[in-house]
FIKE-764228 format. One record per residue (C-alpha): residue number from 1; residue in one letter; x, y, z. Coordinates in nm, 4 decimals. Layout:
{num NUM, residu A, x X, y Y, z Z}
...
END
This chain:
{num 1, residu M, x 4.2633, y 3.4488, z -4.1900}
{num 2, residu A, x 3.9058, y 3.4577, z -4.3127}
{num 3, residu T, x 3.7104, y 3.2090, z -4.5168}
{num 4, residu T, x 3.5580, y 3.3427, z -4.8360}
{num 5, residu I, x 3.2212, y 3.2037, z -4.9391}
{num 6, residu I, x 3.1176, y 3.2695, z -5.2953}
{num 7, residu G, x 2.7431, y 3.2263, z -5.3171}
{num 8, residu V, x 2.4974, y 3.3106, z -5.0407}
{num 9, residu G, x 2.2111, y 3.0748, z -5.1168}
{num 10, residu Q, x 2.1050, y 2.8035, z -4.8730}
{num 11, residu I, x 2.4421, y 2.6292, z -4.8612}
{num 12, residu G, x 2.6611, y 2.9397, z -4.8573}
{num 13, residu S, x 2.4526, y 3.1269, z -4.6027}
{num 14, residu G, x 2.4208, y 2.8201, z -4.3784}
{num 15, residu L, x 2.7953, y 2.7666, z -4.3835}
{num 16, residu A, x 2.8574, y 3.1353, z -4.3145}
{num 17, residu R, x 2.6256, y 3.1224, z -4.0127}
{num 18, residu D, x 2.7985, y 2.8132, z -3.8767}
{num 19, residu L, x 3.1463, y 2.9620, z -3.9203}
{num 20, residu V, x 3.0509, y 3.2927, z -3.7582}
{num 21, residu N, x 2.8770, y 3.1131, z -3.4713}
{num 22, residu G, x 3.2003, y 2.9165, z -3.4243}
{num 23, residu G, x 3.4029, y 3.2372, z -3.3965}
{num 24, residu E, x 3.5455, y 3.2446, z -3.7493}
{num 25, residu S, x 3.5533, y 3.5425, z -3.9858}
{num 26, residu V, x 3.3938, y 3.5185, z -4.3291}
{num 27, residu V, x 3.4001, y 3.7286, z -4.6432}
{num 28, residu L, x 3.0897, y 3.6889, z -4.8571}
{num 29, residu A, x 3.0592, y 3.7398, z -5.2316}
{num 30, residu A, x 2.7631, y 3.6896, z -5.4609}
{num 31, residu R, x 2.6523, y 3.7631, z -5.8143}
{num 32, residu D, x 2.4157, y 4.0204, z -5.6624}
{num 33, residu P, x 2.6314, y 4.2129, z -5.4134}
{num 34, residu S, x 2.3262, y 4.3320, z -5.2195}
{num 35, residu N, x 2.2562, y 3.9705, z -5.1149}
{num 36, residu A, x 2.6081, y 3.9306, z -4.9745}
{num 37, residu Q, x 2.5841, y 4.2673, z -4.7992}
{num 38, residu A, x 2.2487, y 4.1800, z -4.6413}
{num 39, residu L, x 2.3810, y 3.8497, z -4.5063}
{num 40, residu A, x 2.6966, y 4.0164, z -4.3752}
{num 41, residu R, x 2.4854, y 4.2736, z -4.1868}
{num 42, residu E, x 2.2717, y 3.9940, z -4.0440}
{num 43, residu L, x 2.5758, y 3.7960, z -3.9258}
{num 44, residu G, x 2.7483, y 4.0870, z -3.7538}
{num 45, residu D, x 3.1091, y 4.1899, z -3.7017}
{num 46, residu R, x 3.2696, y 3.8635, z -3.8117}
{num 47, residu A, x 3.1172, y 3.8874, z -4.1605}
{num 48, residu T, x 3.1912, y 4.1267, z -4.4439}
{num 49, residu A, x 3.0863, y 4.1459, z -4.8072}
{num 50, residu A, x 3.3181, y 4.2157, z -5.0994}
{num 51, residu P, x 3.3403, y 4.1703, z -5.4757}
{num 52, residu V, x 3.4570, y 3.8204, z -5.5717}
{num 53, residu R, x 3.8199, y 3.9041, z -5.6504}
{num 54, residu E, x 3.8628, y 4.1090, z -5.3317}
{num 55, residu A, x 3.6951, y 3.8383, z -5.1255}
{num 56, residu I, x 3.9329, y 3.5725, z -5.2596}
{num 57, residu A, x 4.2376, y 3.7911, z -5.1970}
{num 58, residu A, x 4.1302, y 3.8305, z -4.8318}
{num 59, residu A, x 4.1062, y 3.4584, z -4.7558}
{num 60, residu G, x 4.3086, y 3.1440, z -4.7097}
{num 61, residu V, x 4.0072, y 2.9218, z -4.7772}
{num 62, residu V, x 3.7626, y 2.9753, z -5.0643}
{num 63, residu V, x 3.4291, y 2.7944, z -5.0660}
{num 64, residu L, x 3.2460, y 2.7840, z -5.3992}
{num 65, residu A, x 2.8819, y 2.7540, z -5.2937}
{num 66, residu I, x 2.7540, y 2.7983, z -5.6485}
{num 67, residu W, x 2.6115, y 2.5801, z -5.9233}
{num 68, residu L, x 2.8561, y 2.3915, z -6.1470}
{num 69, residu D, x 2.7704, y 2.6004, z -6.4538}
{num 70, residu Q, x 2.8405, y 2.9175, z -6.2557}
{num 71, residu C, x 3.1673, y 2.7673, z -6.1343}
{num 72, residu R, x 3.2756, y 2.6917, z -6.4907}
{num 73, residu E, x 3.1998, y 3.0500, z -6.5866}
{num 74, residu L, x 3.3787, y 3.1982, z -6.2851}
{num 75, residu M, x 3.6984, y 2.9893, z -6.2818}
{num 76, residu P, x 3.8740, y 3.1583, z -6.5752}
{num 77, residu Q, x 3.8104, y 3.4954, z -6.4086}
{num 78, residu I, x 3.9591, y 3.3974, z -6.0714}
{num 79, residu A, x 4.2159, y 3.1259, z -6.1480}
{num 80, residu D, x 4.5078, y 3.3660, z -6.1029}
{num 81, residu L, x 4.4032, y 3.4289, z -5.7416}
{num 82, residu L, x 4.3731, y 3.0674, z -5.6294}
{num 83, residu A, x 4.7389, y 2.9727, z -5.5837}
{num 84, residu D, x 4.8135, y 2.8775, z -5.2225}
{num 85, residu K, x 4.4425, y 2.8785, z -5.1298}
{num 86, residu V, x 4.2366, y 2.5876, z -5.0006}
{num 87, residu I, x 3.9423, y 2.5490, z -5.2416}
{num 88, residu V, x 3.6209, y 2.3795, z -5.1335}
END
């Protein structure tokens, strides 16, 4: 099962690189989808980009690599998808 990383800034992109280099699959999501798509292309076959809700549905682990204010805004929109997921 893949790890979803929401946010592809310094922390999210660094984590994605480390996971892919370690042989793990990642699904990337970002406010600007083109940023997630660009990083996924850079990382290769183990990385894909998807809208936030699709990315969460595809993963067992969800990493929120976003600012706290963004997290507060996003949580009500995704709370229904988080059951049985590991949230970081």
